[in-house]
C-alpha positions as CSV (number, residue, x, y, z in Angstrom):
1,M,-131.8,77.3,81.7
2,F,-128.7,79.5,81.9
3,E,-125.5,78.5,80.1
4,L,-122.8,78.9,82.7
5,R,-119.9,81.2,82.1
6,L,-116.4,79.7,82.3
7,Y,-115.6,81.3,85.7
8,Q,-119.0,80.2,87.0
9,N,-118.2,76.6,86.1
10,K,-114.7,77.0,87.6
11,T,-116.3,78.3,90.9
12,I,-118.6,75.2,91.1
13,Q,-115.6,72.9,90.4
14,S,-113.6,74.6,93.2
15,L,-116.6,74.3,95.6
16,R,-116.9,70.6,94.7
17,Q,-113.2,70.1,95.2
18,K,-113.2,71.5,98.7
19,M,-116.3,69.4,99.5
20,S,-114.4,66.3,98.3
21,I,-111.7,66.8,100.9
22,G,-114.3,67.1,103.7
23,L,-115.0,70.8,104.0
24,K,-118.7,71.5,104.5
25,R,-118.9,75.2,105.2
26,I,-117.5,77.3,102.4
27,I,-117.8,81.0,101.4
28,M,-118.5,81.6,97.7
29,C,-117.2,85.1,97.0
30,L,-118.3,86.7,93.7
31,T,-118.9,90.4,93.1
32,T,-122.3,92.0,92.5
33,G,-123.3,91.2,88.9
34,G,-121.1,88.1,88.7
35,G,-124.0,85.7,89.0
36,K,-123.9,84.2,92.5
37,T,-127.6,83.3,92.2
38,V,-127.0,81.6,88.9
39,I,-124.3,79.4,90.5
40,F,-126.2,78.3,93.5
41,C,-129.4,77.7,91.5
42,Y,-127.4,75.5,89.2
43,M,-126.0,73.6,92.2
44,I,-129.5,73.2,93.7
45,S,-130.9,71.9,90.5
46,K,-128.3,69.2,90.4
47,A,-128.9,68.3,94.1
48,L,-132.6,68.0,93.5
49,E,-132.0,65.6,90.7
50,K,-130.5,63.3,93.4
51,N,-133.5,64.0,95.7
52,K,-131.4,66.0,98.1
53,R,-133.1,68.5,100.4
54,C,-132.2,72.1,99.8
55,L,-132.8,75.4,101.6
56,I,-131.9,79.0,100.6
57,L,-131.7,81.3,103.5
58,T,-132.1,85.0,102.8
59,H,-133.2,88.2,104.5
60,R,-135.6,89.1,101.7
61,T,-137.4,86.3,100.0
62,E,-139.1,88.6,97.4
63,L,-135.7,89.4,95.9
64,L,-135.1,85.7,95.1
65,T,-138.7,84.6,94.2
66,Q,-139.7,87.4,91.9
67,A,-141.4,86.4,88.7
68,G,-139.0,85.8,85.9
69,G,-136.1,85.6,88.3
70,T,-133.2,83.1,88.3
71,L,-135.1,80.5,90.3
72,S,-137.9,80.3,87.8
73,Q,-135.5,80.3,84.9
74,F,-134.0,77.1,86.4
75,N,-137.5,75.7,86.8
76,L,-137.1,75.7,90.6
77,N,-140.4,76.0,92.5
78,P,-139.6,76.5,96.2
79,T,-141.9,76.5,99.1
80,I,-141.6,80.0,100.6
81,V,-141.1,80.4,104.4
82,N,-142.1,84.0,105.4
83,P,-144.6,85.6,107.7
84,K,-147.4,85.1,105.2
85,N,-146.9,81.3,105.2
86,N,-148.0,80.1,108.6
87,K,-148.5,76.5,107.9
88,L,-145.4,74.8,106.5
89,D,-145.3,71.5,104.8
90,F,-142.0,69.9,106.0
91,T,-141.9,67.3,103.3
92,K,-140.8,69.4,100.3
93,L,-137.3,69.2,98.8
94,L,-136.7,73.0,98.2
95,Y,-137.4,76.0,100.4
96,V,-136.6,79.7,100.3
97,A,-136.8,80.9,103.9
98,M,-136.6,84.4,105.4
99,T,-134.1,84.1,108.2
100,K,-136.0,86.1,110.8
101,T,-139.1,84.0,110.2
102,V,-137.2,80.8,110.8
103,L,-135.7,82.1,114.0
104,S,-139.0,83.3,115.3
105,R,-140.5,79.8,114.8
106,I,-137.5,77.7,115.8
107,N,-139.1,76.5,119.0
108,K,-142.4,75.5,117.3
109,D,-143.1,71.9,116.6
110,G,-141.1,70.5,113.7
111,Y,-138.8,73.4,112.9
112,K,-135.7,72.2,114.6
113,D,-135.9,68.8,112.9
114,W,-136.8,70.5,109.6
115,L,-133.7,72.7,109.7
116,K,-131.4,69.7,110.5
117,S,-132.9,67.7,107.6
118,F,-131.2,69.5,104.7
119,D,-128.3,68.2,102.6
120,L,-127.5,71.6,101.1
121,I,-128.1,75.1,102.6
122,I,-127.3,78.3,100.6
123,I,-126.9,81.4,102.7
124,D,-127.5,84.4,100.4
125,E,-125.6,87.6,101.4
126,S,-123.8,85.6,104.1
127,H,-121.7,88.5,105.3
128,L,-124.9,89.8,107.2
129,Q,-125.1,89.1,110.9
130,D,-128.7,87.8,110.6
131,F,-127.6,84.3,109.9
132,N,-125.4,83.7,112.9
133,S,-128.0,82.2,115.2
134,L,-129.1,79.6,112.7
135,F,-125.8,77.7,112.7
136,E,-126.5,76.0,116.1
137,Y,-129.6,74.4,114.6
138,I,-127.9,73.1,111.4
139,D,-126.5,69.5,111.3
140,L,-122.9,70.5,110.6
141,D,-121.8,66.9,110.2
142,K,-124.3,66.2,107.5
143,T,-125.2,69.5,105.8
144,Y,-123.1,71.4,103.2
145,V,-123.4,75.2,103.8
146,I,-122.5,77.6,101.0
147,G,-122.3,81.3,102.0
148,A,-122.7,83.5,99.0
149,T,-121.4,87.1,99.2
150,A,-119.6,89.7,97.3
151,T,-117.9,91.0,100.4
152,P,-116.8,88.4,103.0
153,E,-115.9,90.8,105.7
154,R,-117.3,91.9,109.0
155,K,-116.0,94.8,111.2
156,G,-115.9,95.9,114.8
157,N,-117.8,93.7,117.2
158,Q,-119.4,91.6,114.5
159,T,-118.6,87.9,114.7
160,A,-116.0,87.0,112.1
161,L,-117.0,84.7,109.3
162,D,-114.3,82.2,110.1
163,E,-116.3,81.3,113.2
164,F,-118.7,79.7,110.8
165,Y,-116.9,78.9,107.6
166,Q,-113.8,76.7,106.8
167,D,-112.6,78.1,103.5
168,I,-113.4,80.4,100.6
169,V,-113.7,80.2,96.8
170,N,-113.0,83.4,94.9
171,E,-112.2,82.6,91.2
172,I,-112.5,86.0,89.4
173,T,-112.0,89.7,90.2
174,I,-114.0,92.8,89.3
175,T,-111.3,93.9,87.0
176,E,-111.4,90.6,85.1
177,L,-115.1,90.7,84.8
178,I,-114.9,94.3,83.4
179,E,-112.3,93.2,80.9
180,L,-114.5,90.2,79.8
181,G,-117.4,92.6,79.3
182,Y,-119.6,91.0,82.1
183,L,-119.5,94.2,84.3
184,A,-119.7,97.8,83.3
185,K,-116.6,100.0,83.5
186,P,-116.9,102.7,86.2
187,N,-116.0,106.4,85.8
188,S,-115.4,107.9,89.2
189,F,-115.8,111.5,90.4
190,G,-115.5,112.9,93.8
191,V,-115.7,116.1,95.8
192,S,-113.8,116.5,99.2
193,I,-116.1,116.7,102.2
194,D,-115.0,117.8,105.7
195,L,-116.2,115.0,108.0
196,S,-113.9,115.8,111.0
197,K,-116.8,116.7,113.3
198,I,-118.9,113.5,112.5
199,K,-118.8,111.0,115.3
200,T,-118.6,107.2,114.9
201,K,-121.6,105.2,116.0
202,A,-121.7,101.3,115.8
203,G,-118.5,101.3,113.8
204,D,-119.6,103.8,111.1
205,Y,-120.2,107.5,110.7
206,D,-123.3,108.6,112.7
207,S,-126.0,108.7,110.0
208,E,-128.1,111.5,111.6
209,M,-125.0,113.7,112.1
210,L,-124.0,113.1,108.5
211,G,-127.5,113.9,107.3
212,T,-127.6,117.1,109.3
213,L,-124.2,118.2,107.9
214,Y,-125.4,117.5,104.3
215,N,-128.5,119.5,104.9
216,E,-126.8,122.4,106.7
217,T,-124.1,122.8,104.0
218,K,-126.7,122.4,101.3
219,L,-124.8,119.7,99.7
220,Y,-127.9,118.8,97.7
221,N,-127.0,121.7,95.5
222,G,-123.7,120.0,94.7
223,V,-125.6,116.9,93.8
224,F,-127.8,118.8,91.4
225,E,-125.0,120.8,89.8
226,N,-122.7,117.8,89.3
227,Y,-125.4,115.4,88.1
228,Q,-126.5,118.0,85.5
229,R,-122.9,118.6,84.5
230,L,-121.6,115.1,84.3
231,T,-124.6,112.7,83.9
232,P,-127.7,114.7,82.8
233,N,-130.9,112.7,82.2
234,K,-129.3,109.4,83.2
235,K,-130.9,106.9,85.6
236,A,-129.4,107.3,89.1
237,I,-129.6,105.5,92.4
238,I,-128.8,107.6,95.4
239,F,-127.6,106.3,98.8
240,S,-128.5,108.8,101.5
241,P,-127.4,108.9,105.1
242,S,-130.7,109.5,106.8
243,I,-134.4,109.8,106.0
244,K,-134.4,113.5,106.8
245,A,-131.4,114.1,104.4
246,S,-133.0,112.0,101.7
247,L,-136.3,113.8,101.9
248,K,-134.6,117.2,101.7
249,L,-132.6,116.1,98.7
250,V,-135.7,114.9,96.9
251,E,-137.5,118.1,97.8
252,E,-134.8,120.3,96.5
253,L,-134.1,118.3,93.3
254,T,-137.8,118.1,92.5
255,I,-138.0,121.9,92.8
256,K,-135.1,122.1,90.3
257,G,-137.0,119.9,87.8
258,L,-135.5,116.4,88.3
259,N,-137.6,113.3,88.3
260,I,-136.8,111.9,91.7
261,K,-138.4,109.8,94.5
262,H,-137.6,108.6,98.0
263,I,-137.7,105.1,99.6
264,D,-136.8,103.8,103.0
265,G,-137.4,100.9,105.3
266,N,-140.7,102.5,106.5
267,T,-142.1,102.8,103.0
268,P,-145.3,100.6,102.8
269,S,-144.7,97.4,100.7
270,T,-147.3,98.4,98.0
271,E,-145.8,101.9,97.7
272,R,-142.3,100.4,97.6
273,K,-143.3,98.1,94.8
274,S,-144.8,100.9,92.8
275,I,-141.8,103.1,93.2
276,L,-139.4,100.4,92.1
277,E,-141.5,99.7,89.1
278,W,-141.5,103.4,88.3
279,F,-137.7,103.5,88.7
280,K,-137.3,100.5,86.3
281,D,-139.6,101.9,83.6
282,T,-138.4,105.6,83.7
283,P,-135.2,106.4,81.8
284,N,-134.3,109.6,83.7
285,A,-135.4,108.5,87.1
286,L,-133.4,109.3,90.3
287,L,-134.2,107.2,93.4
288,S,-132.9,108.1,96.8
289,N,-132.9,105.3,99.3
290,V,-131.9,104.9,102.9
291,G,-130.4,101.6,103.8
292,I,-132.6,99.2,101.8
293,L,-131.2,98.9,98.3
294,T,-127.6,98.2,99.2
295,A,-127.7,94.4,98.6
296,G,-129.7,92.1,96.5
297,F,-131.3,94.8,94.4
298,D,-130.7,94.3,90.7
299,E,-131.6,96.9,88.2
300,A,-129.3,96.8,85.2
301,T,-130.5,100.1,83.7
302,I,-128.9,102.1,86.5
303,E,-126.3,104.4,84.9
304,V,-125.2,106.5,87.9
305,V,-124.5,105.7,91.5
306,I,-124.6,108.7,93.8
307,L,-122.9,108.2,97.2
308,Y,-124.7,110.9,99.1
309,R,-123.2,109.5,102.3
310,A,-119.9,108.4,103.8
311,T,-119.2,105.0,105.2
312,K,-116.2,103.4,107.0
313,S,-117.4,100.0,105.8
314,L,-115.6,98.6,102.7
315,P,-118.3,95.9,102.2
316,L,-121.0,98.6,102.2
317,F,-119.1,100.8,99.8
318,L,-118.6,97.9,97.4
319,Q,-122.3,96.8,97.7
320,M,-123.6,100.3,97.0
321,V,-121.4,100.9,93.9
322,G,-122.1,97.4,92.6
323,R,-125.8,98.5,92.0
324,G,-124.6,100.3,88.9
325,S,-122.2,97.6,87.5
326,R,-124.6,95.4,85.5
327,T,-124.4,95.7,81.7
328,T,-127.1,95.9,79.1
329,E,-127.0,95.9,75.3
330,T,-126.6,99.7,75.4
331,K,-124.8,100.2,78.7
332,K,-121.1,99.3,79.0
333,E,-120.1,102.0,81.5
334,F,-121.5,103.7,84.6
335,T,-120.6,106.7,86.7
336,I,-119.9,107.1,90.4
337,L,-120.5,110.5,92.0
338,D,-118.9,110.3,95.5
339,F,-120.0,112.9,98.1
340,G,-118.5,111.1,101.1
341,N,-114.7,110.7,100.4
342,N,-115.5,107.0,100.1
343,I,-113.2,106.3,97.1
344,T,-110.2,108.1,98.8
345,R,-111.0,106.1,102.0
346,H,-111.5,102.6,100.5
347,G,-109.8,102.8,97.1
348,F,-111.6,102.3,93.8
349,W,-114.5,99.8,93.5
350,E,-112.7,98.0,90.6
351,Q,-109.3,97.7,92.3
352,E,-107.9,94.2,92.9
353,R,-108.6,92.9,96.4
354,E,-107.7,89.7,98.0
355,W,-110.3,88.1,100.2
356,A,-110.1,85.3,102.8
357,W,-113.1,83.8,104.6
358,H,-112.2,86.1,107.5
359,G,-112.3,89.2,105.4
360,W,-110.2,91.5,103.2
361,I,-106.5,90.8,103.5
362,G,-104.9,92.9,100.8
363,G,-105.2,94.8,97.6
364,G,-106.7,98.2,97.0
365,G,-104.6,101.3,97.4
366,R,-104.7,105.0,97.3
367,S,-106.7,107.1,95.0
368,C,-106.2,110.7,94.1
369,L,-108.5,113.6,95.0
370,A,-107.3,117.2,95.4
371,P,-108.3,118.7,98.8
372,G,-110.1,121.9,99.5
373,R,-112.9,121.7,97.0
374,E,-116.0,121.4,99.3
375,R,-119.3,121.7,97.4
376,G,-117.5,122.6,94.3
377,N,-117.4,120.8,91.0
378,M,-116.5,117.2,91.3
379,I,-113.1,116.0,90.0
380,N,-112.3,112.9,88.0
381,I,-110.5,110.7,90.4
382,C,-107.2,109.2,89.3
383,L,-106.5,105.5,89.6
384,S,-102.9,106.0,90.7
385,C,-101.2,108.3,93.1
386,C,-99.8,110.8,92.3
387,E,-98.8,114.4,92.1
388,E,-101.0,117.2,93.6
389,S,-101.6,118.5,90.1
390,C,-102.8,115.1,88.8
391,P,-106.6,115.4,89.2
392,R,-108.0,117.2,86.2
393,E,-111.2,119.2,86.0
394,I,-113.9,117.7,83.9
395,G,-116.3,119.7,81.8
396,Q,-115.3,123.2,82.7
């Protein structure tokens, strides 16, 4: 069993304190790599000792139930509720349930009573909209609901989290975790991209327009040149705007001799599993993905995060960069290569931010990136602003 870190213990104590004054729906905010799963597995193990009924709601059960994962290390053996498990035994104490599966069965015999029977419900990645509809079936007078997320914010027409939760616990910042050695220190580089002609769709940059721009301007050449210049032979995860742009990037970088593969939501599960195993076991692997590895994907050996897309979403930006933040015995730093003006738009990943259960309320700030360098060499981005001459060329 895990030995909890000081801030993890403090988080649990804060959650219990809020529960003791009658709050039943609380956001647990902790950045990627801080150990949200460890905390809620510990809480579940203690609840099970008292014969309490517990449920973990998630959008991807395989991320929580993988062999050797946190659940197994806490000796937790849940009943899995997913499309493959059609006959559910309602008498067990612990379940891990795929949200869409529960919603699709909610009107079947037993499911409404089952959902109302729990003493503790953990909602993993609770900033996602998937979980909204389930609240009407939870006994909010009886059940404690903990929403675990690194980014408690929703934008645009999304229903705000304070519609569902009463308070937030946020005991430690990214900067503090880096200083303590629990997260890797980021080194940020960026190149200015003209996005003035890209329209907004559903609150974010239109992904197809963005992908077309990147292909037409041959930005993939900039990815190759800067990767080779700044992070050669290092393991990199790439976040691409569209399938077409990702496939073109992979094609071009393969021609240039890099060891790279593509994955998206349409990739068959067996092929996806094989690619992720290849990525884990290959030191110089590059993996371009479209919208599927932004949350809940843990691979500590990632050394480079390539943002081959732009986003207006602060939570998405933080989730993407967080994929590279885990430490290993040999990895204490990682590199961010930003091809979407994301750092100049949102501030640095590691900046102090103050969160409430209704979203980001302060912190961050400006970052420095000299203009007019489209598709050129990336510039080391300064943490403070700044004089125009402040950004310095690296490796020239």
